C-alpha positions in Angstrom: 15.3 18.6 22.0 13.3 16.5 19.5 11.5 18.6 16.9 8.1 17.4 15.6 5.8 18.1 12.8 2.2 17.0 13.1 -0.4 17.0 10.3 -4.0 15.8 10.2 -5.8 14.8 7.1 -9.4 13.5 6.6 -10.2 11.2 3.7 -13.6 10.2 2.5 -12.8 7.0 0.5 -10.1 4.3 0.2 -9.0 6.1 -3.0 -8.4 9.3 -1.1 -6.6 7.4 1.6 -4.3 5.9 -1.1 -3.7 9.3 -2.7 -2.8 10.7 0.7 -0.3 7.9 1.1 1.1 8.6 -2.4 1.7 12.3 -1.7 3.3 11.4 1.6 5.5 8.8 -0.1 6.9 11.3 -2.5 8.5 13.1 0.4 10.3 10.1 1.9 14.0 9.3 1.5 16.4 6.5 2.4 16.6 5.9 6.1 13.0 7.0 6.8 11.1 4.7 9.2 7.3 4.9 9.0 5.1 3.3 11.7 1.5 2.9 10.6 -0.9 2.4 13.4 -4.7 1.8 13.3 -7.3 -0.8 14.2 -8.1 -3.7 11.8 -9.7 -2.3 8.7 -8.6 1.3 9.3 -6.8 1.6 6.0 -3.2 0.9 6.9 -2.5 -1.3 3.9 -4.3 1.2 1.6 -2.2 4.1 2.9 1.0 2.0 2.5 0.0 1.0 -1.1 -0.2 4.8 -1.7 3.3 5.3 -0.2 4.6 2.7 -2.6 3.1 4.5 -5.6 4.7 7.7 -4.4 8.0 5.9 -4.4 7.5 4.6 -8.0 7.1 1.0 -6.9 5.7 -0.8 -10.0 4.3 -3.9 -8.2 1.0 -3.8 -6.3 1.7 -3.7 -2.6 -0.6 -5.9 -0.5 -0.6 -6.6 3.2 2.2 -9.2 3.8 0.5 -10.8 6.8 2.0 -14.2 6.1 5.4 -13.1 4.8 6.1 -10.4 7.5 8.6 -8.5 5.3 8.4 -7.7 1.6 11.0 -5.8 -0.4 10.2 -3.7 -3.4 12.2 -1.6 -5.8 11.2 1.9 -6.7 12.9 5.3 -6.3 14.5 3.8 -3.2 14.4 0.2 -1.8 11.0 -0.1 0.0 10.4 -2.6 2.8 6.8 -3.3 3.9 6.7 -5.0 7.2 3.5 -6.4 8.7 3.7 -7.2 12.5 0.1 -8.3 12.9 1.1 -11.8 14.1 4.4 -10.8 15.9 5.0 -9.8 19.5 7.4 -7.1 20.6 10.0 -9.5 21.9 10.2 -11.3 18.5 10.7 -8.1 16.4 14.4 -7.8 17.2 15.0 -11.2 15.5 13.4 -10.2 12.2 16.3 -8.0 10.9 14.2 -4.8 10.7 16.9 -2.7 12.3 19.4 -3.8 9.6 17.0 -2.6 6.9 16.6 1.0 8.3 19.7 2.4 6.5 19.1 0.5 3.3 15.9 2.1 2.2 12.5 3.2 3.5 10.9 0.9 6.1 7.2 1.1 6.5 5.8 -0.9 9.4 2.2 -1.9 9.6 1.0 -2.4 13.2 3.9 -0.2 14.2 2.8 0.1 17.8 4.2 -3.4 18.3 7.8 -2.3 17.7 7.4 1.3 19.0 8.8 0.4 22.5 12.1 -0.7 20.8 12.4 2.5 18.7 12.7 5.1 21.5 16.0 6.4 20.0 15.1 6.0 16.3 13.9 9.0 14.3 10.6 7.9 13.0 7.3 9.1 11.4 4.2 7.8 13.1 1.1 7.6 11.0 -2.1 6.9 13.0 -5.3 6.1 11.0 -8.6 6.3 12.7 -11.9 5.0 11.3 -14.6 7.5 11.7 -18.1 7.0 10.2 -18.5 5.1 7.0 -15.4 5.4 4.8 -14.2 8.6 6.6 -10.7 8.3 8.0 -8.6 10.7 10.0 -4.9 10.3 9.3 -2.4 11.9 11.7 1.2 12.1 10.7 3.6 12.8 13.5 7.1 13.3 12.2 9.9 13.1 14.9 12.6 12.7 12.2 12.8 16.4 11.4 16.2 18.0 12.4 
């Protein structure tokens, strides 16, 4: 039976969202797959930038909408994948599955690849825009043994 851990966090600003990502990032390890889901402007890239900080990535992590996959060095190899312009069928050709054992893979617009990850342990982060800068971040960890 799959074990889960679910946490909800509310943030009041982009800075708080980034700090939440940073604290979350400090707990990640090689092999972790993080799917970040939310509508346009929800704060997915801000949260992922925080994850990178938590992993001691020195470069500024931006949304790689035109590159699709960016690799960064930090505490572990960190792969930031942005699937905004990709459909589910094309994701298998990007080499994402080959990266999963090499470091931490963080996938923006993770709902696009979710149907292909049924048997992969993953952490799903859903960010919801509330009023103003208020965000609700739900972390659903199915990777816990």
